[in-house]
ZAFIFI-465638 format. One line per 10 residues: number of its first residue (from 1); their letters; for each residue x, y, z of C-alpha. Coordinates in pm, whole numbers, padded with zeros to 5 digits. Example, Ala and Ser with C-alpha at 12.3 -4.5 7.8 and 13.67 -1.06 7.14 Angstrom:
1 = as = 01230 -00450 00780 ~ 01367 -00106 00714
This chain:
1 = mlnestrhrv = 13432 08744 10583 ~ 13236 08577 10306 ~ 13216 08777 09984 ~ 13024 08606 09705 ~ 12810 08725 09416 ~ 12515 08584 09222 ~ 12367 08668 08882 ~ 11997 08723 08811 ~ 11841 08747 08466 ~ 11489 08847 08355
11 = lcghaaamnd = 11361 08729 08016 ~ 11058 08940 07936 ~ 10814 09010 07658 ~ 10808 08718 07417 ~ 10657 08371 07426 ~ 10980 08203 07320 ~ 11180 08340 07614 ~ 11235 07991 07755 ~ 11436 07915 07441 ~ 11706 08140 07589
21 = vadasidlvv = 11747 07905 07886 ~ 12003 07632 07813 ~ 11932 07261 07847 ~ 12005 07117 08193 ~ 12111 07457 08334 ~ 11857 07495 08617 ~ 11879 07340 08964 ~ 11533 07430 09094 ~ 11204 07562 08955 ~ 10976 07760 09187
31 = tsppypmvsm = 10664 07903 09026 ~ 10293 07972 09039 ~ 10118 07977 08698 ~ 09788 08137 08602 ~ 09519 07907 08742 ~ 09295 07754 08474 ~ 08922 07819 08525 ~ 08982 08096 08779 ~ 08800 08386 08614 ~ 09069 08649 08683
41 = wdevfrkehs = 09296 08454 08445 ~ 09042 08404 08163 ~ 09172 08691 07952 ~ 09531 08564 07977 ~ 09428 08221 07850 ~ 09196 08362 07581 ~ 09495 08541 07429 ~ 09689 08213 07414 ~ 09430 08011 07218 ~ 09105 08117 07046
51 = gigaaldrgd = 08941 07786 07131 ~ 08952 07871 07503 ~ 08732 08176 07466 ~ 08494 07992 07235 ~ 08453 07710 07487 ~ 08387 07950 07772 ~ 08139 08151 07567 ~ 07931 07846 07483 ~ 07941 07718 07841 ~ 08169 07419 07782
61 = gprafeamhr = 08377 07426 08099 ~ 08555 07090 08062 ~ 08678 07177 07712 ~ 08800 07521 07824 ~ 08974 07359 08122 ~ 09160 07111 07902 ~ 09259 07378 07648 ~ 09398 07602 07922 ~ 09609 07318 08058 ~ 09747 07243 07713
71 = vlddvwlech = 09890 07597 07717 ~ 10061 07520 08048 ~ 10175 07177 07925 ~ 10414 07348 07682 ~ 10578 07534 07970 ~ 10615 07218 08181 ~ 10785 07047 07886 ~ 11034 07334 07868 ~ 11094 07318 08242 ~ 11178 06949 08209
81 = rvlkpgglfc = 11426 07036 07934 ~ 11610 07304 08131 ~ 11622 07123 08468 ~ 11936 06934 08554 ~ 11906 06561 08634 ~ 11800 06541 08996 ~ 11663 06897 08982 ~ 11347 06975 09176 ~ 11028 07153 09071 ~ 10803 07332 09323
91 = lnvgdatrkv = 10472 07446 09176 ~ 10206 07642 09364 ~ 09856 07602 09217 ~ 09498 07614 09337 ~ 09201 07417 09215 ~ 08900 07609 09080 ~ 08531 07595 09165 ~ 08311 07761 08909 ~ 07977 07764 08733 ~ 08010 07758 08354
101 = gdefrlysnh = 07685 07742 08162 ~ 07439 07554 08381 ~ 07694 07344 08570 ~ 07881 07420 08891 ~ 08178 07193 08949 ~ 08535 07154 09067 ~ 08818 07187 08816 ~ 09112 07003 08969 ~ 09414 07192 08840 ~ 09664 07011 09060
111 = arilqtmrgl = 09547 06667 08942 ~ 09563 06770 08574 ~ 09915 06910 08618 ~ 10034 06593 08792 ~ 09899 06390 08500 ~ 10118 06589 08259 ~ 10420 06575 08489 ~ 10402 06196 08513 ~ 10389 06178 08135 ~ 10701 06395 08108
121 = gfsilpdilw = 10888 06159 08339 ~ 10893 06361 08661 ~ 10892 06172 08990 ~ 10601 06291 09204 ~ 10707 06367 09563 ~ 10493 06442 09872 ~ 10317 06776 09836 ~ 10228 07059 10075 ~ 09885 07204 10143 ~ 09907 07580 10183
131 = rkpnnsptkf = 09606 07673 10394 ~ 09464 08019 10324 ~ 09159 08065 10550 ~ 08888 08295 10421 ~ 08701 08461 10707 ~ 08436 08630 10493 ~ 08079 08546 10606 ~ 07980 08523 10238 ~ 08242 08263 10149 ~ 08003 07967 10153
141 = mgsgmlpgga = 07861 07853 09820 ~ 07526 07711 09724 ~ 07205 07684 09921 ~ 07327 07805 10257 ~ 07182 07591 10535 ~ 06980 07363 10304 ~ 07123 07019 10208 ~ 07153 06901 09852 ~ 07296 07221 09706 ~ 07558 07351 09950
151 = yvtyeheyil = 07927 07312 09872 ~ 08252 07293 10065 ~ 08456 07613 10045 ~ 08816 07565 09934 ~ 09064 07734 10166 ~ 09389 07574 10049 ~ 09623 07560 09756 ~ 09879 07298 09663 ~ 10255 07315 09646 ~ 10343 07027 09417
161 = ilrkgnlrtf = 10698 06895 09447 ~ 10855 06692 09168 ~ 11199 06567 09071 ~ 11358 06512 08731 ~ 11512 06166 08739 ~ 11696 06018 09032 ~ 11807 06179 09356 ~ 12066 06455 09309 ~ 12421 06355 09399 ~ 12698 06568 09549
171 = rspadkarrr = 13025 06395 09458 ~ 13305 06651 09457 ~ 13448 06790 09783 ~ 13344 07140 09675 ~ 12983 07032 09612 ~ 12967 06846 09942 ~ 13099 07152 10126 ~ 12845 07378 09953 ~ 12568 07144 10059 ~ 12685 07143 10422
181 = rsaffweern = 12700 07524 10427 ~ 12341 07530 10292 ~ 12196 07322 10577 ~ 11886 07440 10760 ~ 11836 07433 11136 ~ 11676 07130 11299 ~ 11381 07340 11415 ~ 11340 07486 11065 ~ 11329 07134 10924 ~ 11049 07042 11168
191 = lwfsdlwqgl = 10842 07344 11062 ~ 10911 07352 10688 ~ 10893 06983 10606 ~ 10534 06951 10721 ~ 10258 06878 10469 ~ 10049 07172 10599 ~ 10165 07533 10587 ~ 09961 07801 10763 ~ 10006 08167 10843 ~ 10143 08267 10501
201 = tgveqelsdk = 09936 08530 10322 ~ 09938 08644 09961 ~ 10106 08971 09865 ~ 09907 09259 09721 ~ 10117 09465 09480 ~ 10083 09832 09397 ~ 10065 09817 09020 ~ 09987 10112 08794 ~ 09976 09921 08465 ~ 09623 09793 08387
211 = aarrrsaafp = 09740 09462 08244 ~ 09986 09410 08526 ~ 09714 09470 08784 ~ 09561 09138 08685 ~ 09873 08972 08824 ~ 09839 09130 09169 ~ 09792 08814 09382 ~ 10160 08720 09408 ~ 10253 08437 09641 ~ 10435 08538 09961
221 = felayrlilm = 10809 08596 09975 ~ 10828 08349 10266 ~ 10679 08070 10055 ~ 10943 08108 09783 ~ 11224 08162 10036 ~ 11143 07843 10225 ~ 11118 07634 09911 ~ 11452 07764 09783 ~ 11629 07688 10112 ~ 11464 07345 10133
231 = hsvlgdvvld = 11543 07226 09781 ~ 11864 07394 09660 ~ 12213 07483 09779 ~ 12414 07806 09778 ~ 12497 07920 09425 ~ 12230 07705 09256 ~ 12020 07854 08974 ~ 11647 07896 09040 ~ 11397 07944 08755 ~ 11049 08097 08766
241 = pflgtgttma = 10878 08062 08423 ~ 10582 08274 08543 ~ 10777 08548 08717 ~ 10489 08792 08773 ~ 10607 09064 09010 ~ 10948 08905 09080 ~ 10893 08741 09420 ~ 11084 08422 09338 ~ 11389 08614 09218 ~ 11387 08834 09531
251 = aavaagresv = 11378 08518 09742 ~ 11671 08375 09544 ~ 11869 08693 09612 ~ 11789 08660 09983 ~ 11897 08295 09987 ~ 12228 08338 09801 ~ 12112 08157 09487 ~ 12122 08270 09124 ~ 11798 08306 08930 ~ 11628 08331 08592
261 = gveqerglmt = 11277 08471 08555 ~ 11053 08453 08249 ~ 10759 08692 08213 ~ 10565 08757 07893 ~ 10384 09069 08018 ~ 10617 09363 07944 ~ 10401 09586 08163 ~ 10538 09404 08467 ~ 10903 09483 08397 ~ 10895 09807 08599
271 = tidatltasv = 10752 09621 08898 ~ 11004 09337 08862 ~ 11289 09588 08855 ~ 11152 09760 09167 ~ 11116 09425 09345 ~ 11475 09325 09271 ~ 11639 09659 09342 ~ 11459 09664 09681 ~ 11539 09300 09762 ~ 11843 09356 09986
281 = apglargrrr = 11655 09485 10292 ~ 11398 09202 10315 ~ 11667 08946 10237 ~ 11892 09081 10509 ~ 11604 09093 10757 ~ 11499 08736 10682 ~ 11853 08604 10723 ~ 11887 08787 11054 ~ 11556 08640 11166 ~ 11686 08287 11103
291 = lldhlafvak = 11971 08344 11348 ~ 11758 08518 11609 ~ 11497 08241 11587 ~ 11767 07982 11638 ~ 11906 08166 11942 ~ 11553 08173 12085 ~ 11530 07797 12021 ~ 11862 07743 12202 ~ 11739 07946 12500 ~ 11415 07746 12513
301 = ceeqgtslsh = 11609 07419 12507 ~ 11827 07538 12796 ~ 11515 07636 12994 ~ 11369 07290 12941 ~ 11696 07110 13014 ~ 11725 06977 12660 ~ 12083 06908 12554 ~ 12215 07033 12220 ~ 12521 06817 12171 ~ 12684 06987 11869
311 = vnetygfpvm = 12838 07329 11808 ~ 12816 07525 11483 ~ 13171 07604 11369 ~ 13075 07932 11199 ~ 12881 08094 11483 ~ 12986 07904 11795 ~ 12631 07841 11913 ~ 12480 07498 11995 ~ 12288 07304 11731 ~ 12087 06986 11752
321 = trqevllevv = 12258 06772 11485 ~ 12598 06717 11328 ~ 12456 06821 10989 ~ 12418 07178 11121 ~ 12784 07216 11223 ~ 12892 07394 10900 ~ 12564 07580 10841 ~ 12599 07943 10732 ~ 12330 08207 10693 ~ 12409 08408 10381
331 = vpseivseap = 12250 08751 10332 ~ 12257 09000 10043 ~ 12454 09321 10088 ~ 12402 09490 09750 ~ 12230 09440 09415 ~ 12331 09625 09099 ~ 12159 09641 08760 ~ 12429 09559 08505 ~ 12200 09593 08200 ~ 11823 09584 08135
341 = gvytashera = 11702 09264 08299 ~ 12046 09163 08431 ~ 12143 09203 08797 ~ 12440 09110 09015 ~ 12391 09063 09389 ~ 12670 09062 09646 ~ 12638 08839 09953 ~ 12795 08823 10296 ~ 12765 08598 10596 ~ 12543 08708 10882
351 = scegrqatfe = 12766 08715 11190 ~ 12669 08600 11539 ~ 12908 08603 11834 ~ 12823 08386 12134 ~ 12464 08425 12246 ~ 12430 08789 12139 ~ 12345 08822 11770 ~ 12536 09090 11583 ~ 12552 09119 11210 ~ 12830 09241 10985
361 = v = 12696 09375 10656
């Protein structure tokens, strides 16, 4: 039975926390920053640079927008430093629509971030649109049914995907084996590697701290979990430089990866600790769901007369491709706080015998 452990570290409370992350030590970045020109984040950006508040107060939206992005630019530079060659960067961000002064306009956050990323030397890869439908009857902006002053309502965000340098290589036998164990199912590939994701909703957090409450719109666990499985292998180190409530680190625990989270707001540390200490149950459930979903896929193929010509060596069930033969679903079994902000998670292999899924944990 598999018995592996991963380490998870939270760096909290000071702007220079990224300095504690070594050069070329990170395999994957998964994050969602404060969105420039979205009013709920104004106070966060005002604290970072006095010119931002001054621009907003005098109604100069474009100048405030640029100043906010210069704050983020410093973080992207640090992410480039700490990523390994071939490392990937997944960044969830939404554009903003807003009236500042007398002008209503779009502030294209994703385009401004891509401009910086190109300048840093990242390779820009195909992105994902995360569709978040808003069913409120008051969602429409402008003059209602009258032309000339009505505006499209944004119901999507972007997941930007970038790479540092050339394609990652797996040369040693151990690295190749780790990659094969980290494979995803054929049917997962068909769902996840689409440019449109739907059905994922944001997570509302119960936060008592007033400052922390402003960070309550965390992205879904499923979003981070998918991205980690898609773009890293077992044992890799995942970084979130805007940790927020700890979702990315919980997803890393679930996926059998290590993680580092950076969060400047000390008021969120209690929530982060609660998220991580409670991460075993959702991680175990999500790993189990992967196996059950695959068994349902196998049953559907058999109903339709579709042949699955390969057999997974770990579980003994049919799979579509040879690349899935060594696939393992790793689940967390325990997480322990070793010191403030330092956690060790233990992992085991979800077990499935024949066509009836049973799990040894």
